N, CA, C, O and CB atoms as a CASP TS submission, in Angstrom:
PFRMAT TS
TARGET T0000
AUTHOR 0000-0000-0000
METHOD Language model
MODEL 1
PARENT N/A
ATOM      1  N   MET     1      13.374 -10.902 -42.114  1.00  0.00           N
ATOM      2  CA  MET     1      12.213 -11.646 -41.666  1.00  0.00           C
ATOM      3  C   MET     1      12.544 -13.137 -41.685  1.00  0.00           C
ATOM      4  O   MET     1      13.235 -13.621 -42.582  1.00  0.00           O
ATOM      5  CB  MET     1      10.977 -11.336 -42.553  1.00  0.00           C
ATOM      6  N   VAL     2      12.052 -13.836 -40.707  1.00  0.00           N
ATOM      7  CA  VAL     2      12.320 -15.268 -40.575  1.00  0.00           C
ATOM      8  C   VAL     2      11.377 -16.062 -41.474  1.00  0.00           C
ATOM      9  O   VAL     2      10.171 -15.817 -41.490  1.00  0.00           O
ATOM     10  CB  VAL     2      12.171 -15.719 -39.104  1.00  0.00           C
ATOM     11  N   GLU     3      11.921 -16.992 -42.201  1.00  0.00           N
ATOM     12  CA  GLU     3      11.118 -17.907 -43.011  1.00  0.00           C
ATOM     13  C   GLU     3      10.856 -19.168 -42.197  1.00  0.00           C
ATOM     14  O   GLU     3      11.785 -19.916 -41.893  1.00  0.00           O
ATOM     15  CB  GLU     3      11.832 -18.249 -44.360  1.00  0.00           C
ATOM     16  N   TRP     4       9.605 -19.405 -41.845  1.00  0.00           N
ATOM     17  CA  TRP     4       9.250 -20.568 -41.055  1.00  0.00           C
ATOM     18  C   TRP     4       9.054 -21.778 -41.976  1.00  0.00           C
ATOM     19  O   TRP     4       8.508 -21.648 -43.071  1.00  0.00           O
ATOM     20  CB  TRP     4       7.972 -20.294 -40.226  1.00  0.00           C
ATOM     21  N   PRO     5       9.502 -22.948 -41.526  1.00  0.00           N
ATOM     22  CA  PRO     5       9.269 -24.167 -42.314  1.00  0.00           C
ATOM     23  C   PRO     5       7.766 -24.436 -42.438  1.00  0.00           C
ATOM     24  O   PRO     5       7.001 -24.161 -41.514  1.00  0.00           O
ATOM     25  CB  PRO     5       9.986 -25.387 -41.664  1.00  0.00           C
ATOM     26  N   SER     6       7.356 -24.970 -43.572  1.00  0.00           N
ATOM     27  CA  SER     6       5.934 -25.210 -43.825  1.00  0.00           C
ATOM     28  C   SER     6       5.335 -26.184 -42.810  1.00  0.00           C
ATOM     29  O   SER     6       4.159 -26.076 -42.464  1.00  0.00           O
ATOM     30  CB  SER     6       5.735 -25.749 -45.242  1.00  0.00           C
ATOM     31  N   GLU     7       6.151 -27.143 -42.329  1.00  0.00           N
ATOM     32  CA  GLU     7       5.643 -28.094 -41.327  1.00  0.00           C
ATOM     33  C   GLU     7       5.265 -27.373 -40.037  1.00  0.00           C
ATOM     34  O   GLU     7       4.256 -27.695 -39.410  1.00  0.00           O
ATOM     35  CB  GLU     7       6.694 -29.186 -41.033  1.00  0.00           C
ATOM     36  N   LEU     8       6.070 -26.411 -39.652  1.00  0.00           N
ATOM     37  CA  LEU     8       5.792 -25.651 -38.431  1.00  0.00           C
ATOM     38  C   LEU     8       4.562 -24.772 -38.618  1.00  0.00           C
ATOM     39  O   LEU     8       3.725 -24.672 -37.720  1.00  0.00           O
ATOM     40  CB  LEU     8       7.006 -24.790 -38.039  1.00  0.00           C
ATOM     41  N   LEU     9       4.452 -24.144 -39.765  1.00  0.00           N
ATOM     42  CA  LEU     9       3.271 -23.317 -40.044  1.00  0.00           C
ATOM     43  C   LEU     9       2.000 -24.156 -40.043  1.00  0.00           C
ATOM     44  O   LEU     9       0.948 -23.686 -39.609  1.00  0.00           O
ATOM     45  CB  LEU     9       3.424 -22.601 -41.394  1.00  0.00           C
ATOM     46  N   ALA    10       2.086 -25.395 -40.524  1.00  0.00           N
ATOM     47  CA  ALA    10       0.920 -26.285 -40.521  1.00  0.00           C
ATOM     48  C   ALA    10       0.491 -26.602 -39.094  1.00  0.00           C
ATOM     49  O   ALA    10      -0.703 -26.703 -38.814  1.00  0.00           O
ATOM     50  CB  ALA    10       1.229 -27.588 -41.284  1.00  0.00           C
ATOM     51  N   ILE    11       1.452 -26.759 -38.194  1.00  0.00           N
ATOM     52  CA  ILE    11       1.131 -27.022 -36.788  1.00  0.00           C
ATOM     53  C   ILE    11       0.402 -25.823 -36.190  1.00  0.00           C
ATOM     54  O   ILE    11      -0.586 -25.994 -35.476  1.00  0.00           O
ATOM     55  CB  ILE    11       2.418 -27.335 -35.976  1.00  0.00           C
ATOM     56  N   PHE    12       0.880 -24.612 -36.474  1.00  0.00           N
ATOM     57  CA  PHE    12       0.244 -23.408 -35.943  1.00  0.00           C
ATOM     58  C   PHE    12      -1.170 -23.228 -36.471  1.00  0.00           C
ATOM     59  O   PHE    12      -2.015 -22.648 -35.788  1.00  0.00           O
ATOM     60  CB  PHE    12       1.073 -22.187 -36.280  1.00  0.00           C
ATOM     61  N   ASP    13      -1.438 -23.712 -37.670  1.00  0.00           N
ATOM     62  CA  ASP    13      -2.762 -23.582 -38.280  1.00  0.00           C
ATOM     63  C   ASP    13      -3.738 -24.667 -37.834  1.00  0.00           C
ATOM     64  O   ASP    13      -4.906 -24.637 -38.222  1.00  0.00           O
ATOM     65  CB  ASP    13      -2.634 -23.613 -39.779  1.00  0.00           C
ATOM     66  N   ASP    14      -3.287 -25.611 -37.035  1.00  0.00           N
ATOM     67  CA  ASP    14      -4.142 -26.715 -36.579  1.00  0.00           C
ATOM     68  C   ASP    14      -5.280 -26.155 -35.726  1.00  0.00           C
ATOM     69  O   ASP    14      -5.011 -25.422 -34.774  1.00  0.00           O
ATOM     70  CB  ASP    14      -3.314 -27.768 -35.771  1.00  0.00           C
ATOM     71  N   PRO    15      -6.534 -26.471 -36.029  1.00  0.00           N
ATOM     72  CA  PRO    15      -7.675 -25.959 -35.258  1.00  0.00           C
ATOM     73  C   PRO    15      -7.647 -26.371 -33.787  1.00  0.00           C
ATOM     74  O   PRO    15      -8.263 -25.707 -32.953  1.00  0.00           O
ATOM     75  CB  PRO    15      -8.963 -26.437 -35.880  1.00  0.00           C
ATOM     76  N   LEU    16      -6.948 -27.445 -33.457  1.00  0.00           N
ATOM     77  CA  LEU    16      -6.854 -27.852 -32.050  1.00  0.00           C
ATOM     78  C   LEU    16      -6.098 -26.823 -31.208  1.00  0.00           C
ATOM     79  O   LEU    16      -6.235 -26.799 -29.985  1.00  0.00           O
ATOM     80  CB  LEU    16      -6.167 -29.212 -31.943  1.00  0.00           C
ATOM     81  N   LEU    17      -5.314 -25.988 -31.851  1.00  0.00           N
ATOM     82  CA  LEU    17      -4.519 -24.990 -31.130  1.00  0.00           C
ATOM     83  C   LEU    17      -5.152 -23.600 -31.150  1.00  0.00           C
ATOM     84  O   LEU    17      -4.507 -22.624 -30.766  1.00  0.00           O
ATOM     85  CB  LEU    17      -3.129 -24.919 -31.721  1.00  0.00           C
ATOM     86  N   ASP    18      -6.400 -23.499 -31.592  1.00  0.00           N
ATOM     87  CA  ASP    18      -7.046 -22.196 -31.711  1.00  0.00           C
ATOM     88  C   ASP    18      -7.096 -21.410 -30.394  1.00  0.00           C
ATOM     89  O   ASP    18      -6.922 -20.191 -30.408  1.00  0.00           O
ATOM     90  CB  ASP    18      -8.440 -22.381 -32.231  1.00  0.00           C
ATOM     91  N   GLY    19      -7.321 -22.059 -29.295  1.00  0.00           N
ATOM     92  CA  GLY    19      -7.435 -21.357 -28.017  1.00  0.00           C
ATOM     93  C   GLY    19      -6.149 -21.298 -27.226  1.00  0.00           C
ATOM     94  O   GLY    19      -6.157 -20.855 -26.077  1.00  0.00           O
ATOM     95  N   VAL    20      -5.053 -21.727 -27.801  1.00  0.00           N
ATOM     96  CA  VAL    20      -3.781 -21.768 -27.075  1.00  0.00           C
ATOM     97  C   VAL    20      -3.068 -20.421 -27.228  1.00  0.00           C
ATOM     98  O   VAL    20      -2.865 -19.927 -28.337  1.00  0.00           O
ATOM     99  CB  VAL    20      -2.877 -22.935 -27.595  1.00  0.00           C
ATOM    100  N   HIS    21      -2.699 -19.849 -26.095  1.00  0.00           N
ATOM    101  CA  HIS    21      -1.989 -18.576 -26.071  1.00  0.00           C
ATOM    102  C   HIS    21      -0.823 -18.693 -25.105  1.00  0.00           C
ATOM    103  O   HIS    21      -0.859 -19.531 -24.204  1.00  0.00           O
ATOM    104  CB  HIS    21      -2.934 -17.407 -25.665  1.00  0.00           C
ATOM    105  N   PRO    22       0.210 -17.879 -25.268  1.00  0.00           N
ATOM    106  CA  PRO    22       1.325 -17.927 -24.326  1.00  0.00           C
ATOM    107  C   PRO    22       0.868 -17.517 -22.928  1.00  0.00           C
ATOM    108  O   PRO    22      -0.037 -16.698 -22.769  1.00  0.00           O
ATOM    109  CB  PRO    22       2.469 -17.019 -24.799  1.00  0.00           C
ATOM    110  N   LYS    23       1.500 -18.093 -21.942  1.00  0.00           N
ATOM    111  CA  LYS    23       1.171 -17.776 -20.555  1.00  0.00           C
ATOM    112  C   LYS    23       1.604 -16.342 -20.257  1.00  0.00           C
ATOM    113  O   LYS    23       2.725 -15.939 -20.570  1.00  0.00           O
ATOM    114  CB  LYS    23       1.855 -18.778 -19.573  1.00  0.00           C
ATOM    115  N   VAL    24       0.711 -15.594 -19.657  1.00  0.00           N
ATOM    116  CA  VAL    24       1.003 -14.217 -19.291  1.00  0.00           C
ATOM    117  C   VAL    24       1.748 -14.227 -17.960  1.00  0.00           C
ATOM    118  O   VAL    24       1.294 -14.825 -16.984  1.00  0.00           O
ATOM    119  CB  VAL    24      -0.303 -13.361 -19.204  1.00  0.00           C
ATOM    120  N   THR    25       2.884 -13.564 -17.939  1.00  0.00           N
ATOM    121  CA  THR    25       3.658 -13.515 -16.703  1.00  0.00           C
ATOM    122  C   THR    25       3.156 -12.380 -15.826  1.00  0.00           C
ATOM    123  O   THR    25       2.724 -11.338 -16.319  1.00  0.00           O
ATOM    124  CB  THR    25       5.162 -13.344 -17.002  1.00  0.00           C
ATOM    125  N   ALA    26       3.219 -12.598 -14.538  1.00  0.00           N
ATOM    126  CA  ALA    26       2.799 -11.576 -13.585  1.00  0.00           C
ATOM    127  C   ALA    26       3.820 -10.447 -13.581  1.00  0.00           C
ATOM    128  O   ALA    26       5.018 -10.683 -13.735  1.00  0.00           O
ATOM    129  CB  ALA    26       2.632 -12.175 -12.162  1.00  0.00           C
ATOM    130  N   PRO    27       3.342  -9.218 -13.403  1.00  0.00           N
ATOM    131  CA  PRO    27       4.288  -8.104 -13.359  1.00  0.00           C
ATOM    132  C   PRO    27       5.206  -8.220 -12.142  1.00  0.00           C
ATOM    133  O   PRO    27       4.787  -8.666 -11.074  1.00  0.00           O
ATOM    134  CB  PRO    27       3.536  -6.761 -13.330  1.00  0.00           C
ATOM    135  N   THR    28       6.446  -7.817 -12.318  1.00  0.00           N
ATOM    136  CA  THR    28       7.414  -7.852 -11.222  1.00  0.00           C
ATOM    137  C   THR    28       7.226  -6.618 -10.342  1.00  0.00           C
ATOM    138  O   THR    28       6.468  -5.709 -10.681  1.00  0.00           O
ATOM    139  CB  THR    28       8.871  -7.922 -11.768  1.00  0.00           C
ATOM    140  N   ALA    29       7.915  -6.601  -9.227  1.00  0.00           N
ATOM    141  CA  ALA    29       7.868  -5.434  -8.343  1.00  0.00           C
ATOM    142  C   ALA    29       8.380  -4.197  -9.073  1.00  0.00           C
ATOM    143  O   ALA    29       7.836  -3.105  -8.905  1.00  0.00           O
ATOM    144  CB  ALA    29       8.697  -5.684  -7.065  1.00  0.00           C
ATOM    145  N   ASP    30       9.422  -4.363  -9.878  1.00  0.00           N
ATOM    146  CA  ASP    30       9.951  -3.241 -10.655  1.00  0.00           C
ATOM    147  C   ASP    30       8.926  -2.749 -11.677  1.00  0.00           C
ATOM    148  O   ASP    30       8.803  -1.546 -11.903  1.00  0.00           O
ATOM    149  CB  ASP    30      11.252  -3.648 -11.364  1.00  0.00           C
ATOM    150  N   ASP    31       8.194  -3.674 -12.291  1.00  0.00           N
ATOM    151  CA  ASP    31       7.144  -3.291 -13.243  1.00  0.00           C
ATOM    152  C   ASP    31       6.074  -2.459 -12.550  1.00  0.00           C
ATOM    153  O   ASP    31       5.645  -1.429 -13.071  1.00  0.00           O
ATOM    154  CB  ASP    31       6.510  -4.540 -13.888  1.00  0.00           C
ATOM    155  N   ARG    32       5.648  -2.909 -11.375  1.00  0.00           N
ATOM    156  CA  ARG    32       4.605  -2.191 -10.636  1.00  0.00           C
ATOM    157  C   ARG    32       5.098  -0.816 -10.191  1.00  0.00           C
ATOM    158  O   ARG    32       4.351   0.162 -10.229  1.00  0.00           O
ATOM    159  CB  ARG    32       4.153  -3.009  -9.414  1.00  0.00           C
ATOM    160  N   MET    33       6.378  -0.749  -9.765  1.00  0.00           N
ATOM    161  CA  MET    33       6.939   0.527  -9.346  1.00  0.00           C
ATOM    162  C   MET    33       7.022   1.495 -10.526  1.00  0.00           C
ATOM    163  O   MET    33       6.718   2.680 -10.387  1.00  0.00           O
ATOM    164  CB  MET    33       8.328   0.323  -8.725  1.00  0.00           C
ATOM    165  N   GLY    34       7.435   0.984 -11.684  1.00  0.00           N
ATOM    166  CA  GLY    34       7.512   1.816 -12.879  1.00  0.00           C
ATOM    167  C   GLY    34       6.148   2.321 -13.298  1.00  0.00           C
ATOM    168  O   GLY    34       6.006   3.470 -13.717  1.00  0.00           O
ATOM    169  N   GLN    35       5.142   1.465 -13.188  1.00  0.00           N
ATOM    170  CA  GLN    35       3.778   1.871 -13.528  1.00  0.00           C
ATOM    171  C   GLN    35       3.294   2.954 -12.563  1.00  0.00           C
ATOM    172  O   GLN    35       2.671   3.930 -12.981  1.00  0.00           O
ATOM    173  CB  GLN    35       2.822   0.653 -13.498  1.00  0.00           C
ATOM    174  N   LYS    36       3.579   2.779 -11.287  1.00  0.00           N
ATOM    175  CA  LYS    36       3.148   3.764 -10.291  1.00  0.00           C
ATOM    176  C   LYS    36       3.863   5.091 -10.514  1.00  0.00           C
ATOM    177  O   LYS    36       3.254   6.152 -10.373  1.00  0.00           O
ATOM    178  CB  LYS    36       3.414   3.248  -8.860  1.00  0.00           C
ATOM    179  N   LEU    37       5.163   5.045 -10.864  1.00  0.00           N
ATOM    180  CA  LEU    37       5.910   6.265 -11.159  1.00  0.00           C
ATOM    181  C   LEU    37       5.277   6.997 -12.347  1.00  0.00           C
ATOM    182  O   LEU    37       5.138   8.220 -12.322  1.00  0.00           O
ATOM    183  CB  LEU    37       7.396   5.936 -11.452  1.00  0.00           C
ATOM    184  N   ALA    38       4.900   6.258 -13.369  1.00  0.00           N
ATOM    185  CA  ALA    38       4.257   6.857 -14.540  1.00  0.00           C
ATOM    186  C   ALA    38       2.914   7.484 -14.161  1.00  0.00           C
ATOM    187  O   ALA    38       2.580   8.565 -14.647  1.00  0.00           O
ATOM    188  CB  ALA    38       4.058   5.798 -15.644  1.00  0.00           C
ATOM    189  N   GLU    39       2.148   6.825 -13.306  1.00  0.00           N
ATOM    190  CA  GLU    39       0.848   7.355 -12.874  1.00  0.00           C
ATOM    191  C   GLU    39       1.016   8.648 -12.093  1.00  0.00           C
ATOM    192  O   GLU    39       0.296   9.619 -12.327  1.00  0.00           O
ATOM    193  CB  GLU    39       0.102   6.323 -12.020  1.00  0.00           C
ATOM    194  N   VAL    40       1.966   8.662 -11.165  1.00  0.00           N
ATOM    195  CA  VAL    40       2.192   9.863 -10.357  1.00  0.00           C
ATOM    196  C   VAL    40       2.685  10.999 -11.237  1.00  0.00           C
ATOM    197  O   VAL    40       2.236  12.137 -11.098  1.00  0.00           O
ATOM    198  CB  VAL    40       3.204   9.582  -9.226  1.00  0.00           C
ATOM    199  N   THR    41       3.599  10.699 -12.134  1.00  0.00           N
ATOM    200  CA  THR    41       4.126  11.722 -13.046  1.00  0.00           C
ATOM    201  C   THR    41       3.009  12.296 -13.915  1.00  0.00           C
ATOM    202  O   THR    41       2.952  13.507 -14.125  1.00  0.00           O
ATOM    203  CB  THR    41       5.241  11.133 -13.935  1.00  0.00           C
ATOM    204  N   ALA    42       2.124  11.440 -14.422  1.00  0.00           N
ATOM    205  CA  ALA    42       0.999  11.902 -15.234  1.00  0.00           C
ATOM    206  C   ALA    42       0.072  12.782 -14.405  1.00  0.00           C
ATOM    207  O   ALA    42      -0.441  13.785 -14.901  1.00  0.00           O
ATOM    208  CB  ALA    42       0.220  10.706 -15.817  1.00  0.00           C
ATOM    209  N   TRP    43      -0.145  12.411 -13.143  1.00  0.00           N
ATOM    210  CA  TRP    43      -1.001  13.201 -12.270  1.00  0.00           C
ATOM    211  C   TRP    43      -0.391  14.588 -12.073  1.00  0.00           C
ATOM    212  O   TRP    43      -1.091  15.596 -12.169  1.00  0.00           O
ATOM    213  CB  TRP    43      -1.203  12.491 -10.909  1.00  0.00           C
ATOM    214  N   ILE    44       0.903  14.636 -11.799  1.00  0.00           N
ATOM    215  CA  ILE    44       1.591  15.915 -11.593  1.00  0.00           C
ATOM    216  C   ILE    44       1.518  16.761 -12.862  1.00  0.00           C
ATOM    217  O   ILE    44       1.261  17.963 -12.797  1.00  0.00           O
ATOM    218  CB  ILE    44       3.068  15.685 -11.184  1.00  0.00           C
ATOM    219  N   ASP    45       1.746  16.131 -14.015  1.00  0.00           N
ATOM    220  CA  ASP    45       1.690  16.872 -15.288  1.00  0.00           C
ATOM    221  C   ASP    45       0.305  17.455 -15.536  1.00  0.00           C
ATOM    222  O   ASP    45       0.183  18.588 -16.001  1.00  0.00           O
ATOM    223  CB  ASP    45       2.081  15.960 -16.455  1.00  0.00           C
ATOM    224  N   SER    46      -0.735  16.689 -15.230  1.00  0.00           N
ATOM    225  CA  SER    46      -2.086  17.168 -15.517  1.00  0.00           C
ATOM    226  C   SER    46      -2.586  18.194 -14.501  1.00  0.00           C
ATOM    227  O   SER    46      -3.461  18.998 -14.824  1.00  0.00           O
ATOM    228  CB  SER    46      -3.038  16.003 -15.560  1.00  0.00           C
ATOM    229  N   HIS    47      -2.044  18.183 -13.272  1.00  0.00           N
ATOM    230  CA  HIS    47      -2.507  19.110 -12.241  1.00  0.00           C
ATOM    231  C   HIS    47      -1.534  20.264 -11.998  1.00  0.00           C
ATOM    232  O   HIS    47      -1.894  21.246 -11.347  1.00  0.00           O
ATOM    233  CB  HIS    47      -2.735  18.362 -10.951  1.00  0.00           C
ATOM    234  N   GLY    48      -0.323  20.159 -12.505  1.00  0.00           N
ATOM    235  CA  GLY    48       0.654  21.235 -12.342  1.00  0.00           C
ATOM    236  C   GLY    48       1.234  21.345 -10.948  1.00  0.00           C
ATOM    237  O   GLY    48       1.821  22.366 -10.592  1.00  0.00           O
ATOM    238  N   ARG    49       1.072  20.308 -10.167  1.00  0.00           N
ATOM    239  CA  ARG    49       1.612  20.307  -8.792  1.00  0.00           C
ATOM    240  C   ARG    49       1.691  18.872  -8.301  1.00  0.00           C
ATOM    241  O   ARG    49       1.128  17.960  -8.906  1.00  0.00           O
ATOM    242  CB  ARG    49       0.727  21.174  -7.826  1.00  0.00           C
ATOM    243  N   GLU    50       2.404  18.687  -7.185  1.00  0.00           N
ATOM    244  CA  GLU    50       2.462  17.359  -6.575  1.00  0.00           C
ATOM    245  C   GLU    50       1.159  17.093  -5.823  1.00  0.00           C
ATOM    246  O   GLU    50       0.518  18.025  -5.337  1.00  0.00           O
ATOM    247  CB  GLU    50       3.687  17.236  -5.617  1.00  0.00           C
ATOM    248  N   PRO    51       0.770  15.828  -5.728  1.00  0.00           N
ATOM    249  CA  PRO    51      -0.442  15.512  -4.955  1.00  0.00           C
ATOM    250  C   PRO    51      -0.228  15.810  -3.470  1.00  0.00           C
ATOM    251  O   PRO    51       0.885  15.734  -2.951  1.00  0.00           O
ATOM    252  CB  PRO    51      -0.836  14.026  -5.148  1.00  0.00           C
ATOM    253  N   GLU    52      -1.321  16.147  -2.815  1.00  0.00           N
ATOM    254  CA  GLU    52      -1.263  16.464  -1.385  1.00  0.00           C
ATOM    255  C   GLU    52      -2.076  15.451  -0.589  1.00  0.00           C
ATOM    256  O   GLU    52      -3.015  14.833  -1.093  1.00  0.00           O
ATOM    257  CB  GLU    52      -1.783  17.895  -1.118  1.00  0.00           C
ATOM    258  N   ARG    53      -1.686  15.307   0.654  1.00  0.00           N
ATOM    259  CA  ARG    53      -2.351  14.353   1.541  1.00  0.00           C
ATOM    260  C   ARG    53      -3.800  14.752   1.821  1.00  0.00           C
ATOM    261  O   ARG    53      -4.638  13.901   2.120  1.00  0.00           O
ATOM    262  CB  ARG    53      -1.583  14.234   2.853  1.00  0.00           C
ATOM    263  N   SER    54      -4.087  16.040   1.724  1.00  0.00           N
ATOM    264  CA  SER    54      -5.417  16.534   2.091  1.00  0.00           C
ATOM    265  C   SER    54      -6.408  16.542   0.930  1.00  0.00           C
ATOM    266  O   SER    54      -7.540  16.993   1.106  1.00  0.00           O
ATOM    267  CB  SER    54      -5.301  17.923   2.647  1.00  0.00           C
ATOM    268  N   GLY    55      -6.023  16.061  -0.244  1.00  0.00           N
ATOM    269  CA  GLY    55      -6.901  16.090  -1.408  1.00  0.00           C
ATOM    270  C   GLY    55      -7.967  15.011  -1.369  1.00  0.00           C
ATOM    271  O   GLY    55      -8.184  14.363  -0.346  1.00  0.00           O
ATOM    272  N   ASP    56      -8.636  14.829  -2.520  1.00  0.00           N
ATOM    273  CA  ASP    56      -9.659  13.786  -2.623  1.00  0.00           C
ATOM    274  C   ASP    56      -8.989  12.402  -2.610  1.00  0.00           C
ATOM    275  O   ASP    56      -7.764  12.302  -2.527  1.00  0.00           O
ATOM    276  CB  ASP    56     -10.512  13.974  -3.920  1.00  0.00           C
ATOM    277  N   LEU    57      -9.784  11.362  -2.691  1.00  0.00           N
ATOM    278  CA  LEU    57      -9.262  10.006  -2.556  1.00  0.00           C
ATOM    279  C   LEU    57      -8.176   9.704  -3.579  1.00  0.00           C
ATOM    280  O   LEU    57      -7.132   9.156  -3.226  1.00  0.00           O
ATOM    281  CB  LEU    57     -10.385   9.004  -2.693  1.00  0.00           C
ATOM    282  N   LYS    58      -8.408  10.055  -4.841  1.00  0.00           N
ATOM    283  CA  LYS    58      -7.421   9.794  -5.894  1.00  0.00           C
ATOM    284  C   LYS    58      -6.119  10.538  -5.598  1.00  0.00           C
ATOM    285  O   LYS    58      -5.031   9.984  -5.755  1.00  0.00           O
ATOM    286  CB  LYS    58      -7.976  10.212  -7.278  1.00  0.00           C
ATOM    287  N   GLU    59      -6.236  11.788  -5.172  1.00  0.00           N
ATOM    288  CA  GLU    59      -5.048  12.574  -4.846  1.00  0.00           C
ATOM    289  C   GLU    59      -4.309  11.982  -3.650  1.00  0.00           C
ATOM    290  O   GLU    59      -3.078  11.951  -3.639  1.00  0.00           O
ATOM    291  CB  GLU    59      -5.433  14.028  -4.559  1.00  0.00           C
ATOM    292  N   LYS    60      -5.038  11.517  -2.654  1.00  0.00           N
ATOM    293  CA  LYS    60      -4.399  10.872  -1.496  1.00  0.00           C
ATOM    294  C   LYS    60      -3.641   9.622  -1.916  1.00  0.00           C
ATOM    295  O   LYS    60      -2.550   9.347  -1.417  1.00  0.00           O
ATOM    296  CB  LYS    60      -5.446  10.513  -0.430  1.00  0.00           C
ATOM    297  N   MET    61      -4.237   8.860  -2.848  1.00  0.00           N
ATOM    298  CA  MET    61      -3.556   7.660  -3.335  1.00  0.00           C
ATOM    299  C   MET    61      -2.279   8.030  -4.091  1.00  0.00           C
ATOM    300  O   MET    61      -1.254   7.363  -3.948  1.00  0.00           O
ATOM    301  CB  MET    61      -4.494   6.841  -4.244  1.00  0.00           C
ATOM    302  N   MET    62      -2.343   9.094  -4.896  1.00  0.00           N
ATOM    303  CA  MET    62      -1.157   9.550  -5.624  1.00  0.00           C
ATOM    304  C   MET    62      -0.109  10.071  -4.656  1.00  0.00           C
ATOM    305  O   MET    62       1.085   9.853  -4.856  1.00  0.00           O
ATOM    306  CB  MET    62      -1.529  10.640  -6.642  1.00  0.00           C
ATOM    307  N   TRP    63      -0.551  10.764  -3.601  1.00  0.00           N
ATOM    308  CA  TRP    63       0.374  11.265  -2.583  1.00  0.00           C
ATOM    309  C   TRP    63       1.094  10.099  -1.897  1.00  0.00           C
ATOM    310  O   TRP    63       2.310  10.139  -1.708  1.00  0.00           O
ATOM    311  CB  TRP    63      -0.383  12.123  -1.536  1.00  0.00           C
ATOM    312  N   ALA    64       0.335   9.060  -1.526  1.00  0.00           N
ATOM    313  CA  ALA    64       0.932   7.901  -0.862  1.00  0.00           C
ATOM    314  C   ALA    64       1.938   7.206  -1.781  1.00  0.00           C
ATOM    315  O   ALA    64       3.017   6.811  -1.341  1.00  0.00           O
ATOM    316  CB  ALA    64      -0.162   6.908  -0.424  1.00  0.00           C
ATOM    317  N   ALA    65       1.580   7.058  -3.059  1.00  0.00           N
ATOM    318  CA  ALA    65       2.487   6.428  -4.019  1.00  0.00           C
ATOM    319  C   ALA    65       3.735   7.281  -4.205  1.00  0.00           C
ATOM    320  O   ALA    65       4.845   6.751  -4.252  1.00  0.00           O
ATOM    321  CB  ALA    65       1.781   6.209  -5.374  1.00  0.00           C
ATOM    322  N   MET    66       3.563   8.603  -4.310  1.00  0.00           N
ATOM    323  CA  MET    66       4.695   9.504  -4.481  1.00  0.00           C
ATOM    324  C   MET    66       5.620   9.444  -3.273  1.00  0.00           C
ATOM    325  O   MET    66       6.842   9.425  -3.420  1.00  0.00           O
ATOM    326  CB  MET    66       4.208  10.938  -4.705  1.00  0.00           C
ATOM    327  N   THR    67       5.036   9.414  -2.081  1.00  0.00           N
ATOM    328  CA  THR    67       5.823   9.349  -0.857  1.00  0.00           C
ATOM    329  C   THR    67       6.653   8.057  -0.820  1.00  0.00           C
ATOM    330  O   THR    67       7.831   8.078  -0.465  1.00  0.00           O
ATOM    331  CB  THR    67       4.902   9.435   0.380  1.00  0.00           C
ATOM    332  N   ALA    68       6.024   6.937  -1.191  1.00  0.00           N
ATOM    333  CA  ALA    68       6.744   5.667  -1.213  1.00  0.00           C
ATOM    334  C   ALA    68       7.876   5.694  -2.243  1.00  0.00           C
ATOM    335  O   ALA    68       8.963   5.180  -1.982  1.00  0.00           O
ATOM    336  CB  ALA    68       5.778   4.514  -1.519  1.00  0.00           C
ATOM    337  N   LEU    69       7.625   6.289  -3.403  1.00  0.00           N
ATOM    338  CA  LEU    69       8.659   6.391  -4.430  1.00  0.00           C
ATOM    339  C   LEU    69       9.801   7.290  -3.983  1.00  0.00           C
ATOM    340  O   LEU    69      10.966   7.008  -4.263  1.00  0.00           O
ATOM    341  CB  LEU    69       8.064   6.917  -5.729  1.00  0.00           C
ATOM    342  N   LYS    70       9.465   8.381  -3.281  1.00  0.00           N
ATOM    343  CA  LYS    70      10.495   9.275  -2.771  1.00  0.00           C
ATOM    344  C   LYS    70      11.331   8.562  -1.701  1.00  0.00           C
ATOM    345  O   LYS    70      12.545   8.755  -1.634  1.00  0.00           O
ATOM    346  CB  LYS    70       9.859  10.564  -2.197  1.00  0.00           C
ATOM    347  N   ASP    71      10.688   7.739  -0.864  1.00  0.00           N
ATOM    348  CA  ASP    71      11.411   7.003   0.165  1.00  0.00           C
ATOM    349  C   ASP    71      12.442   6.046  -0.457  1.00  0.00           C
ATOM    350  O   ASP    71      13.469   5.739   0.147  1.00  0.00           O
ATOM    351  CB  ASP    71      10.423   6.222   1.049  1.00  0.00           C
ATOM    352  N   LYS    72      12.144   5.589  -1.667  1.00  0.00           N
ATOM    353  CA  LYS    72      13.062   4.676  -2.378  1.00  0.00           C
ATOM    354  C   LYS    72      13.988   5.436  -3.321  1.00  0.00           C
ATOM    355  O   LYS    72      14.695   4.843  -4.136  1.00  0.00           O
ATOM    356  CB  LYS    72      12.266   3.625  -3.171  1.00  0.00           C
ATOM    357  N   ASN    73      13.969   6.779  -3.191  1.00  0.00           N
ATOM    358  CA  ASN    73      14.788   7.661  -4.025  1.00  0.00           C
ATOM    359  C   ASN    73      14.540   7.465  -5.517  1.00  0.00           C
ATOM    360  O   ASN    73      15.470   7.528  -6.321  1.00  0.00           O
ATOM    361  CB  ASN    73      16.250   7.435  -3.726  1.00  0.00           C
ATOM    362  N   LEU    74      13.281   7.227  -5.881  1.00  0.00           N
ATOM    363  CA  LEU    74      12.926   7.089  -7.288  1.00  0.00           C
ATOM    364  C   LEU    74      12.306   8.363  -7.840  1.00  0.00           C
ATOM    365  O   LEU    74      12.058   8.476  -9.041  1.00  0.00           O
ATOM    366  CB  LEU    74      11.971   5.928  -7.476  1.00  0.00           C
ATOM    367  N   MET    75      12.060   9.313  -6.961  1.00  0.00           N
ATOM    368  CA  MET    75      11.524  10.614  -7.400  1.00  0.00           C
ATOM    369  C   MET    75      12.379  11.691  -6.795  1.00  0.00           C
ATOM    370  O   MET    75      12.129  12.875  -7.017  1.00  0.00           O
ATOM    371  CB  MET    75      10.025  10.801  -6.993  1.00  0.00           C
TER
END
């Protein structure tokens, strides 16, 4: 474990910094693709089959995502 100098800890405890948080970075294309792969995989696991184009709206969205992932050879 890192031992922080007391001067640095005092700066972090300053009430002026109470609302300061690190900047959140936007997800990358790879992050979004990985998330979509996880969603499609979860859908397949819960339904026991691949999504079909003729299903309800959610299934159509999963089908479109799966098709795009297959086109990129990720599935």
